[in-house]
Backbone as XML, in Angstrom:
<?xml version="1.0"?>
<chain id="A" units="angstrom">
  <residue number="1" name="MET">
    <atom name="N" x="0.828" y="-1.189" z="0.000"/>
    <atom name="CA" x="0.000" y="0.000" z="0.000"/>
    <atom name="C" x="0.875" y="1.256" z="0.000"/>
  </residue>
  <residue number="2" name="ALA">
    <atom name="N" x="1.881" y="1.279" z="0.864"/>
    <atom name="CA" x="2.755" y="2.446" z="0.950"/>
    <atom name="C" x="3.553" y="2.616" z="-0.339"/>
  </residue>
  <residue number="3" name="LYS">
    <atom name="N" x="3.936" y="1.487" z="-0.945"/>
    <atom name="CA" x="4.707" y="1.557" z="-2.184"/>
    <atom name="C" x="3.869" y="2.178" z="-3.302"/>
  </residue>
  <residue number="4" name="LYS">
    <atom name="N" x="2.603" y="1.817" z="-3.376"/>
    <atom name="CA" x="1.715" y="2.367" z="-4.400"/>
    <atom name="C" x="1.552" y="3.878" z="-4.203"/>
  </residue>
  <residue number="5" name="SER">
    <atom name="N" x="1.383" y="4.295" z="-2.969"/>
    <atom name="CA" x="1.250" y="5.715" z="-2.657"/>
    <atom name="C" x="2.535" y="6.463" z="-3.012"/>
  </residue>
  <residue number="6" name="PHE">
    <atom name="N" x="3.666" y="5.841" z="-2.707"/>
    <atom name="CA" x="4.965" y="6.443" z="-3.017"/>
    <atom name="C" x="5.123" y="6.637" z="-4.522"/>
  </residue>
  <residue number="7" name="LEU">
    <atom name="N" x="4.730" y="5.623" z="-5.302"/>
    <atom name="CA" x="4.830" y="5.714" z="-6.754"/>
    <atom name="C" x="3.910" y="6.794" z="-7.316"/>
  </residue>
  <residue number="8" name="GLN">
    <atom name="N" x="2.735" y="6.945" z="-6.717"/>
    <atom name="CA" x="1.821" y="7.996" z="-7.164"/>
    <atom name="C" x="2.425" y="9.375" z="-6.878"/>
  </residue>
  <residue number="9" name="ASN">
    <atom name="N" x="3.060" y="9.508" z="-5.724"/>
    <atom name="CA" x="3.704" y="10.778" z="-5.378"/>
    <atom name="C" x="4.849" y="11.098" z="-6.338"/>
  </residue>
  <residue number="10" name="ILE">
    <atom name="N" x="5.592" y="10.069" z="-6.719"/>
    <atom name="CA" x="6.692" y="10.281" z="-7.662"/>
    <atom name="C" x="6.152" y="10.808" z="-8.985"/>
  </residue>
  <residue number="11" name="GLU">
    <atom name="N" x="5.055" y="10.233" z="-9.464"/>
    <atom name="CA" x="4.459" y="10.697" z="-10.720"/>
    <atom name="C" x="4.003" y="12.148" z="-10.611"/>
  </residue>
  <residue number="12" name="LYS">
    <atom name="N" x="3.442" y="12.523" z="-9.458"/>
    <atom name="CA" x="3.007" y="13.907" z="-9.259"/>
    <atom name="C" x="4.200" y="14.851" z="-9.278"/>
  </residue>
  <residue number="13" name="VAL">
    <atom name="N" x="5.276" y="14.458" z="-8.624"/>
    <atom name="CA" x="6.478" y="15.289" z="-8.570"/>
    <atom name="C" x="7.077" y="15.436" z="-9.970"/>
  </residue>
  <residue number="14" name="LYS">
    <atom name="N" x="7.142" y="14.329" z="-10.716"/>
    <atom name="CA" x="7.695" y="14.385" z="-12.067"/>
    <atom name="C" x="6.864" y="15.283" z="-12.972"/>
  </residue>
  <residue number="15" name="SER">
    <atom name="N" x="5.553" y="15.168" z="-12.902"/>
    <atom name="CA" x="4.709" y="15.999" z="-13.765"/>
    <atom name="C" x="4.785" y="17.464" z="-13.343"/>
  </residue>
  <residue number="16" name="SER">
    <atom name="N" x="4.898" y="17.710" z="-12.044"/>
    <atom name="CA" x="5.028" y="19.081" z="-11.560"/>
    <atom name="C" x="6.348" y="19.696" z="-12.024"/>
  </residue>
  <residue number="17" name="ALA">
    <atom name="N" x="7.419" y="18.923" z="-11.961"/>
    <atom name="CA" x="8.729" y="19.409" z="-12.399"/>
    <atom name="C" x="8.723" y="19.686" z="-13.899"/>
  </residue>
  <residue number="18" name="ALA">
    <atom name="N" x="8.093" y="18.815" z="-14.654"/>
    <atom name="CA" x="8.021" y="19.023" z="-16.104"/>
    <atom name="C" x="7.216" y="20.273" z="-16.430"/>
  </residue>
  <residue number="19" name="MET">
    <atom name="N" x="6.145" y="20.497" z="-15.681"/>
    <atom name="CA" x="5.312" y="21.667" z="-15.915"/>
    <atom name="C" x="6.083" y="22.947" z="-15.596"/>
  </residue>
  <residue number="20" name="SER">
    <atom name="N" x="6.821" y="22.969" z="-14.474"/>
    <atom name="CA" x="7.576" y="24.178" z="-14.146"/>
    <atom name="C" x="8.703" y="24.417" z="-15.135"/>
  </residue>
  <residue number="21" name="GLU">
    <atom name="N" x="9.290" y="23.355" z="-15.654"/>
    <atom name="CA" x="10.347" y="23.519" z="-16.654"/>
    <atom name="C" x="9.769" y="24.130" z="-17.930"/>
  </residue>
  <residue number="22" name="ARG">
    <atom name="N" x="8.579" y="23.696" z="-18.328"/>
    <atom name="CA" x="7.930" y="24.269" z="-19.508"/>
    <atom name="C" x="7.604" y="25.741" z="-19.291"/>
  </residue>
  <residue number="23" name="GLU">
    <atom name="N" x="7.148" y="26.084" z="-18.087"/>
    <atom name="CA" x="6.818" y="27.479" z="-17.786"/>
    <atom name="C" x="8.067" y="28.354" z="-17.832"/>
  </residue>
  <residue number="24" name="GLU">
    <atom name="N" x="9.182" y="27.849" z="-17.294"/>
    <atom name="CA" x="10.427" y="28.614" z="-17.295"/>
    <atom name="C" x="10.944" y="28.818" z="-18.712"/>
  </residue>
  <residue number="25" name="SER">
    <atom name="N" x="10.851" y="27.776" z="-19.540"/>
    <atom name="CA" x="11.325" y="27.931" z="-20.915"/>
    <atom name="C" x="10.429" y="28.883" z="-21.690"/>
  </residue>
  <residue number="26" name="ALA">
    <atom name="N" x="9.145" y="28.914" z="-21.377"/>
    <atom name="CA" x="8.239" y="29.854" z="-22.038"/>
    <atom name="C" x="8.584" y="31.287" z="-21.645"/>
  </residue>
  <residue number="27" name="LYS">
    <atom name="N" x="8.955" y="31.495" z="-20.381"/>
    <atom name="CA" x="9.346" y="32.834" z="-19.925"/>
    <atom name="C" x="10.610" y="33.297" z="-20.633"/>
  </residue>
  <residue number="28" name="SER">
    <atom name="N" x="11.600" y="32.412" z="-20.744"/>
    <atom name="CA" x="12.860" y="32.808" z="-21.373"/>
    <atom name="C" x="12.677" y="33.056" z="-22.865"/>
  </residue>
  <residue number="29" name="ASP">
    <atom name="N" x="11.731" y="32.370" z="-23.503"/>
    <atom name="CA" x="11.460" y="32.625" z="-24.914"/>
    <atom name="C" x="10.884" y="34.017" z="-25.117"/>
  </residue>
  <residue number="30" name="LYS">
    <atom name="N" x="10.111" y="34.491" z="-24.161"/>
    <atom name="CA" x="9.509" y="35.809" z="-24.280"/>
    <atom name="C" x="10.551" y="36.908" z="-24.108"/>
  </residue>
  <residue number="31" name="GLU">
    <atom name="N" x="11.625" y="36.622" z="-23.400"/>
    <atom name="CA" x="12.648" y="37.621" z="-23.133"/>
    <atom name="C" x="13.594" y="37.811" z="-24.315"/>
  </residue>
  <residue number="32" name="LYS">
    <atom name="N" x="13.568" y="36.908" z="-25.275"/>
    <atom name="CA" x="14.452" y="36.989" z="-26.429"/>
    <atom name="C" x="13.612" y="37.158" z="-27.690"/>
  </residue>
  <residue number="33" name="LYS">
    <atom name="N" x="14.208" y="37.795" z="-28.667"/>
    <atom name="CA" x="13.518" y="38.005" z="-29.929"/>
    <atom name="C" x="14.469" y="37.641" z="-31.061"/>
  </residue>
  <residue number="34" name="LYS">
    <atom name="N" x="14.019" y="36.795" z="-31.969"/>
    <atom name="CA" x="14.850" y="36.384" z="-33.086"/>
    <atom name="C" x="14.852" y="37.461" z="-34.151"/>
  </residue>
  <residue number="35" name="LYS">
    <atom name="N" x="16.021" y="37.683" z="-34.712"/>
    <atom name="CA" x="16.192" y="38.645" z="-35.796"/>
    <atom name="C" x="16.877" y="37.942" z="-36.959"/>
  </residue>
  <residue number="36" name="LEU">
    <atom name="N" x="16.478" y="38.302" z="-38.152"/>
    <atom name="CA" x="17.075" y="37.730" z="-39.350"/>
    <atom name="C" x="17.873" y="38.820" z="-40.047"/>
  </residue>
  <residue number="37" name="ILE">
    <atom name="N" x="19.161" y="38.554" z="-40.265"/>
    <atom name="CA" x="19.991" y="39.529" z="-40.971"/>
    <atom name="C" x="20.617" y="38.849" z="-42.185"/>
  </residue>
  <residue number="38" name="THR">
    <atom name="N" x="20.969" y="39.651" z="-43.151"/>
    <atom name="CA" x="21.610" y="39.149" z="-44.355"/>
    <atom name="C" x="23.045" y="39.659" z="-44.375"/>
  </residue>
  <residue number="39" name="ILE">
    <atom name="N" x="23.990" y="38.727" z="-44.544"/>
    <atom name="CA" x="25.400" y="39.121" z="-44.629"/>
    <atom name="C" x="25.990" y="38.528" z="-45.906"/>
  </residue>
  <residue number="40" name="PRO">
    <atom name="N" x="26.998" y="39.184" z="-46.463"/>
    <atom name="CA" x="27.663" y="38.629" z="-47.650"/>
    <atom name="C" x="28.330" y="37.295" z="-47.323"/>
  </residue>
  <residue number="41" name="THR">
    <atom name="N" x="28.349" y="36.398" z="-48.291"/>
    <atom name="CA" x="28.949" y="35.080" z="-48.062"/>
    <atom name="C" x="30.439" y="35.190" z="-47.765"/>
  </residue>
  <residue number="42" name="GLN">
    <atom name="N" x="31.106" y="36.214" z="-48.315"/>
    <atom name="CA" x="32.533" y="36.410" z="-48.029"/>
    <atom name="C" x="32.748" y="36.679" z="-46.546"/>
  </residue>
  <residue number="43" name="TRP">
    <atom name="N" x="31.853" y="37.450" z="-45.944"/>
    <atom name="CA" x="31.959" y="37.732" z="-44.509"/>
    <atom name="C" x="31.822" y="36.442" z="-43.716"/>
  </residue>
  <residue number="44" name="GLU">
    <atom name="N" x="30.858" y="35.631" z="-44.119"/>
    <atom name="CA" x="30.628" y="34.375" z="-43.393"/>
    <atom name="C" x="31.876" y="33.500" z="-43.435"/>
  </residue>
  <residue number="45" name="GLU">
    <atom name="N" x="32.494" y="33.397" z="-44.599"/>
    <atom name="CA" x="33.711" y="32.592" z="-44.726"/>
    <atom name="C" x="34.834" y="33.148" z="-43.857"/>
  </residue>
  <residue number="46" name="LYS">
    <atom name="N" x="34.997" y="34.474" z="-43.866"/>
    <atom name="CA" x="36.055" y="35.097" z="-43.064"/>
    <atom name="C" x="35.807" y="34.912" z="-41.572"/>
  </residue>
  <residue number="47" name="ILE">
    <atom name="N" x="34.545" y="35.023" z="-41.162"/>
    <atom name="CA" x="34.201" y="34.828" z="-39.746"/>
    <atom name="C" x="34.513" y="33.402" z="-39.325"/>
  </residue>
  <residue number="48" name="ARG">
    <atom name="N" x="34.142" y="32.440" z="-40.147"/>
    <atom name="CA" x="34.410" y="31.035" z="-39.810"/>
    <atom name="C" x="35.906" y="30.750" z="-39.730"/>
  </residue>
  <residue number="49" name="GLU">
    <atom name="N" x="36.681" y="31.330" z="-40.639"/>
    <atom name="CA" x="38.133" y="31.120" z="-40.625"/>
    <atom name="C" x="38.777" y="31.773" z="-39.405"/>
  </residue>
  <residue number="50" name="TYR">
    <atom name="N" x="38.360" y="32.988" z="-39.099"/>
    <atom name="CA" x="38.984" y="33.751" z="-38.020"/>
    <atom name="C" x="38.493" y="33.317" z="-36.649"/>
  </residue>
  <residue number="51" name="HIS">
    <atom name="N" x="37.175" y="33.242" z="-36.497"/>
    <atom name="CA" x="36.573" y="32.995" z="-35.184"/>
    <atom name="C" x="36.580" y="31.515" z="-34.820"/>
  </residue>
  <residue number="52" name="GLY">
    <atom name="N" x="36.316" y="30.656" z="-35.763"/>
    <atom name="CA" x="36.293" y="29.229" z="-35.494"/>
    <atom name="C" x="34.977" y="28.731" z="-34.937"/>
  </residue>
  <residue number="53" name="GLY">
    <atom name="N" x="34.099" y="29.629" z="-34.517"/>
    <atom name="CA" x="32.794" y="29.229" z="-33.995"/>
    <atom name="C" x="31.711" y="29.491" z="-35.019"/>
  </residue>
  <residue number="54" name="THR">
    <atom name="N" x="30.505" y="29.594" z="-34.536"/>
    <atom name="CA" x="29.396" y="29.858" z="-35.438"/>
    <atom name="C" x="29.319" y="31.343" z="-35.759"/>
  </residue>
  <residue number="55" name="VAL">
    <atom name="N" x="28.695" y="31.634" z="-36.868"/>
    <atom name="CA" x="28.518" y="33.024" z="-37.278"/>
    <atom name="C" x="27.604" y="33.734" z="-36.284"/>
  </residue>
  <residue number="56" name="SER">
    <atom name="N" x="26.589" y="33.042" z="-35.808"/>
    <atom name="CA" x="25.667" y="33.635" z="-34.829"/>
    <atom name="C" x="26.399" y="34.049" z="-33.561"/>
  </residue>
  <residue number="57" name="ALA">
    <atom name="N" x="27.295" y="33.194" z="-33.086"/>
    <atom name="CA" x="28.054" y="33.514" z="-31.873"/>
    <atom name="C" x="28.925" y="34.743" z="-32.102"/>
  </residue>
  <residue number="58" name="TYR">
    <atom name="N" x="29.555" y="34.820" z="-33.258"/>
    <atom name="CA" x="30.406" y="35.968" z="-33.579"/>
    <atom name="C" x="29.583" y="37.251" z="-33.620"/>
  </residue>
  <residue number="59" name="ILE">
    <atom name="N" x="28.418" y="37.187" z="-34.233"/>
    <atom name="CA" x="27.556" y="38.365" z="-34.335"/>
    <atom name="C" x="27.103" y="38.815" z="-32.954"/>
  </residue>
  <residue number="60" name="LEU">
    <atom name="N" x="26.742" y="37.867" z="-32.092"/>
    <atom name="CA" x="26.323" y="38.221" z="-30.734"/>
    <atom name="C" x="27.453" y="38.886" z="-29.957"/>
  </residue>
  <residue number="61" name="ILE">
    <atom name="N" x="28.662" y="38.358" z="-30.094"/>
    <atom name="CA" x="29.816" y="38.946" z="-29.408"/>
    <atom name="C" x="30.071" y="40.360" z="-29.927"/>
  </residue>
  <residue number="62" name="ALA">
    <atom name="N" x="30.039" y="40.528" z="-31.246"/>
    <atom name="CA" x="30.279" y="41.845" z="-31.838"/>
    <atom name="C" x="29.211" y="42.844" z="-31.407"/>
  </residue>
  <residue number="63" name="LEU">
    <atom name="N" x="27.976" y="42.418" z="-31.367"/>
    <atom name="CA" x="26.880" y="43.291" z="-30.953"/>
    <atom name="C" x="27.034" y="43.705" z="-29.492"/>
  </residue>
  <residue number="64" name="GLN">
    <atom name="N" x="27.399" y="42.743" z="-28.644"/>
    <atom name="CA" x="27.591" y="43.039" z="-27.228"/>
    <atom name="C" x="28.747" y="44.024" z="-27.026"/>
  </residue>
  <residue number="65" name="GLU">
    <atom name="N" x="29.856" y="43.821" z="-27.730"/>
    <atom name="CA" x="30.994" y="44.732" z="-27.609"/>
    <atom name="C" x="30.618" y="46.138" z="-28.056"/>
  </residue>
  <residue number="66" name="ARG">
    <atom name="N" x="29.873" y="46.250" z="-29.132"/>
    <atom name="CA" x="29.464" y="47.573" z="-29.630"/>
    <atom name="C" x="28.522" y="48.256" z="-28.639"/>
  </residue>
  <residue number="67" name="MET">
    <atom name="N" x="27.600" y="47.500" z="-28.064"/>
    <atom name="CA" x="26.671" y="48.077" z="-27.090"/>
    <atom name="C" x="27.418" y="48.546" z="-25.846"/>
  </residue>
  <residue number="68" name="GLN">
    <atom name="N" x="28.441" y="47.795" z="-25.418"/>
    <atom name="CA" x="29.246" y="48.212" z="-24.271"/>
    <atom name="C" x="30.020" y="49.483" z="-24.599"/>
  </residue>
  <residue number="69" name="ARG">
    <atom name="N" x="30.592" y="49.548" z="-25.779"/>
    <atom name="CA" x="31.349" y="50.729" z="-26.194"/>
    <atom name="C" x="30.444" y="51.957" z="-26.267"/>
  </residue>
  <residue number="70" name="ASP">
    <atom name="N" x="29.202" y="51.766" z="-26.700"/>
    <atom name="CA" x="28.250" y="52.877" z="-26.798"/>
    <atom name="C" x="27.607" y="53.220" z="-25.458"/>
  </residue>
  <residue number="71" name="GLY">
    <atom name="N" x="27.903" y="52.410" z="-24.428"/>
    <atom name="CA" x="27.357" y="52.673" z="-23.095"/>
    <atom name="C" x="25.913" y="52.241" z="-22.912"/>
  </residue>
  <residue number="72" name="LEU">
    <atom name="N" x="25.452" y="51.342" z="-23.757"/>
    <atom name="CA" x="24.065" y="50.870" z="-23.653"/>
    <atom name="C" x="23.910" y="49.747" z="-22.633"/>
  </residue>
  <residue number="73" name="ILE">
    <atom name="N" x="24.987" y="49.000" z="-22.414"/>
    <atom name="CA" x="24.948" y="47.939" z="-21.389"/>
    <atom name="C" x="26.196" y="48.025" z="-20.531"/>
  </residue>
</chain>
């Protein structure tokens, strides 16, 4: 009897944790906004050769550095 009750409690905890994880991911999605930009293919090749990471990561780093220099963040 106690084992059955324990298993039911585990299912409740698991579903509750999954629900809160979904709520948190929904909140973080609202805080970010996707933007689409067009860059020349030559730039993309140069970024990949120089940076070694993804183009998106390079763009985010460059944007953050510019915002810091401008005093926005």
